[in-house]
N, C-alpha and C positions, 0 to 999 in steps of 0.2 A: 504494500500500500504506500503510495507516494505521500510525502509530507505536504501539508498545505503551505502555499506560498503566502507570506505576509503581504498585506496590501501596501505597507510603507517600507519599501526597500531602500529608499533614499533618505538621507538626512541633510539638513542645510548647515553648511559650515560657513559662518559669516567671516568676512575678511576684516582684520583689525585695522589695516592701513589701506588707504585708497590705492587701487590698482587702475590706472587710467586705461581707457579704451579709445583708440583712434581709428579712423578710416584709413584705407590704403593711401589716401592723399595727405594724411597727417592731420586731418581735422578732428577735433575732440568730439567724441560721441557720448561718452559717459564714463562710468566707473564700474568695476566689478564689485558688487555688493556682497555676493556669496557664491559658493560653489555647491552644487547638489552632488553629494558623494554617496556612492553605493555602500551600504552598511557592511556587506560581506567582503567585497574586494578592495574597498578604499579608493576606487577609481572615480574621478570626477566625470560625471556624465553631462552636466549642464553648468553654464555660468549664468548667474542672475545679475543682469546689468541694471544699474540705477541711472535714470535719466531725469533731468529737470530738477525743479525744486530750488529752494533757497534756504540755507541754514537748516537743512534736514526736513523742511516742510514742503509738501506738494510733490514729493518724488513719486515716480512710478517705477515699477520693477518689471523687467523683461527677461524671461528665461530663454536662453539660446543653447542649442547643442554645442558642447565644448569643442567639437571638431571644426566649428566655424570660426574659432579664434586661433590666432597664431601669436606666439610670444616673441617680441623683439628684444633680445637681451641688451643690445646697445643702447636703446632708448628707454628700456625698462617699462614698456607698455605692451598691452595686448592690441593686436590689429584685427579688426573684423572686416570681412569681405562683403558685408551687407550695406545697402544704402540706408541711411538713417530713417527715411520715410517708410521703407519696408519694415524696419525694426519697430518703429512707433505704431504701426498698424497691427503688430503681432500680438500674441497672447501676453497679457500683462495683468498686474494688480497694483492697487495703491495702498490699501490698508490690510486686508486679510488675504494672505497667501492661500492659493488653492491647495487641495490635497495633491501632492505630486506623485501620482500613481501611474500605472502603465497607460491608462487612457489619456491622462494629461500629457505624458511624454510623447505619445503618438500624435496628439494634437499639435504640439510644438514642432515635432519633426515634420509633420505634414505641411504646416504653414511655411516653413523655411525650405521645403524640398529636400530635406536631409533624409538619409536612410533611417529606417525605424531602429529604435534602441530597445532591445529586449532586456528589460530590467531584471528579469529572473536569472539571466546568465551572468550578471555582474559586470 
């Protein structure tokens, strides 16, 4: 008999210091607010970007598949290959984060045209 798979396979790991996110052109997009980390493997599956707001008020959070980010060690920033308008139209929240289960991960992947992420595999 197979063991039941828990619905919450990911945990949110908040970033202590701002990690800037820029476009390929070097324009500021936002900051990495948190990483969604698989509880079993410790692998980051998604980055939660923080956009907008002033002094922590009015921010919105946008999960993106981690594969869409590239780290630039020279400039110490993440570079995203998405247009900011596409990002701003994507799945997001302002106050209450959704349950980040398989269905939500599939919704995020589908919106960005990324391959599906099977959370059960880690």
